[in-house]
Phi, psi and omega in degrees: 000130180250123179259138177243128179300136178273337176197165177247117180211168179232158177219151178216136179254143171233138180260144177264128182224168175233126181278351180242152178272140182168182177272134181292121179259329181190156167228117181244162178080011178297141180282161176272141171298143177172195178307122179091346175226082187284336182223133168225112183228126174250123184257357184246128183274147172311137178096341179287150173284130181233169179189184180303137180288117177261337181216178175303327182291343179281350181285140181278339182166192179198169171217154181238137176244138179232157174176177185275353184232123187295318183295319179294322179298314182294320178299312183296320181297318180293318178300314179297312179306319181296334180270351180271137180236133174250130180241127175243161183295346179270355185285140165268333178214140178294162180225166182279144181296142179072013186234104179296142180292142179247115176302145176183173180292151178070205183298152182297146174245155187239151170276176184242028182237158176247142176293000000 
């Protein structure tokens, strides 16, 4: 069997995680599914206990970005991830999804990668 590509496109997935343990209070800033964002899936319900992702099961959800240019897809995925905020009942300040907190002076600062 010989397969022939029907189109040339790129995709990138970003996972939603929480760096702190607590009850999930909210996830804000999620994109809407549509052209270029075929999947937005949250698998964790508000009120469930969440914490740092140690395995795939620790991820709160994910979204996928698609497009004709790999660099543009990666940029868009990172921009979307930066707008998503995960709030737990143990938070003093909300943090970005997929971004483990980095201790430092003043308000918490976040990294920009997902486990």
